[in-house]
C-alpha positions, 0 to 999 in steps of 0.5 A, spaced: 697 565 426 703 562 421 701 560 414 707 557 410 708 553 404 712 547 407 718 545 404 718 537 402 725 536 406 722 539 412 724 535 418 721 533 425 727 538 428 723 544 424 717 542 428 720 542 435 723 549 434 716 552 433 714 549 440 719 555 442 713 560 440 708 559 446 703 563 443 702 560 436 695 557 436 694 556 428 699 553 423 696 553 416 700 549 411 697 553 405 694 550 399 694 543 399 695 540 392 696 533 389 703 534 388 704 536 396 699 532 399 704 527 402 708 532 405 702 535 408 700 528 411 707 527 414 707 534 417 700 533 420 702 528 426 708 532 427 704 538 429 700 534 434 707 531 437 711 537 438 705 543 438 699 540 442 697 547 444 695 548 436 688 550 435 688 549 428 693 545 424 694 544 416 687 545 413 682 551 414 676 547 416 672 554 417 670 554 410 670 547 407 671 547 399 666 541 398 667 541 390 674 539 392 673 534 398 668 530 394 673 529 388 676 522 390 683 524 387 683 530 393 680 526 398 686 524 402 688 532 402 684 534 407 685 528 412 686 530 419 685 522 421 692 522 423 692 527 429 687 522 433 693 517 432 697 521 437 697 519 445 697 526 447 692 531 450 691 536 444 688 543 444 685 542 437 678 546 435 677 543 428 678 537 425 676 534 418 676 526 418 674 522 413 673 514 412 674 509 417 677 513 424 682 510 429 683 514 435 689 512 440 686 510 447 690 516 450 688 521 445 684 527 449 681 533 445 677 537 450 677 543 446 674 540 439 668 544 438 667 543 430 668 536 426 667 535 419 666 528 416 667 526 409 664 519 407 665 517 414 664 509 416 660 507 422 666 507 426 665 514 427 659 513 432 663 509 437 667 515 438 661 520 440 660 515 446 667 513 448 670 517 454 667 523 452 672 524 447 667 529 443 664 532 448 665 539 447 663 539 439 657 544 438 658 544 430 658 538 425 658 537 418 656 531 414 659 530 407 657 524 403 655 520 409 650 514 410 644 516 412 644 511 418 651 514 420 648 521 420 642 520 424 646 515 429 651 521 431 645 526 431 641 521 436 647 522 440 650 529 440 644 533 436 641 535 443 647 540 444 649 542 436 648 549 435 650 548 427 649 543 422 651 541 415 649 536 411 651 535 404 650 530 398 646 524 403 646 518 398 639 516 401 632 520 403 633 524 409 628 526 414 628 533 415 623 533 421 627 527 424 633 532 424 630 538 427 627 534 432 634 531 434 637 538 434 633 542 438 638 548 440 640 548 432 642 556 430 644 555 423 643 549 418 645 548 412 642 542 407 645 541 400 643 536 394 639 531 399 633 528 398 627 528 403 622 523 405 618 528 409 610 529 408 607 536 410 605 534 417 607 535 424 611 542 423 611 545 430 613 552 431 618 549 437 622 546 431 624 553 429 625 556 436 633 557 436 634 557 428 637 564 426 640 561 419 637 556 414 641 555 407 638 550 403 640 548 396 637 543 391 639 541 384 634 536 381 632 533 388 626 536 389 624 541 394 622 540 401 615 539 404 611 545 403 609 545 410 616 546 412 617 552 407 610 555 410 612 554 417 619 557 416 616 563 412 611 564 418 617 564 423 621 569 419 615 574 419 614 573 427 621 572 430 625 575 424 629 569 422 635 572 419 636 568 412 633 563 408 637 561 401 634 556 397 635 554 390 630 550 385 624 552 388 619 557 390 618 558 398 610 558 399 
């Protein structure tokens, strides 16, 4: 791993020289602020051009700072969109995309496993059905995503997801529909979302793979009591590892 503070004067030659490090897989630029965001955005595509074997570029997607990405002043800070505009086969494993996403027709992402989507437009849906471009993804995060876009993506890719994050959905979500779309889900995080479900039809097979559930609700109302009851029963019977809730008391 290489983590540096980028010099504003860094050139393409500097990135070309790094290609002589054959085992370099993680190249992080340090903290990205409003003062250096232009440097980061200029250097991200240079990494894709000269270092196609990188698994991680620029920002650390493993722990997305939601408090920062939902601030409109910082939105551009976390864009990896430009990586997808390169006509290369890339080994990148994690991306954070935002808004309207454009992908070069010759961009290939065979190793992409983790995708975080900040305020995505409906254009993202088509990329899940085109040329198997996102065929290796097993983890998706949605941040301030339209409910229709979230559910359309889950209908396509949910069957293979192992981990899912949904934060600050603008309209009501169906927790039941989400779990039905993601039968192999092991980890699930839901924050600051309104839910539309009743207390009916919570079957045990919806919880057959779940190992961790993290839920945070701030003034949006609790999940259905039937869901909480089923989770508690499943924790006792199958040792579900963790449930973390704010704003309500499990029944």
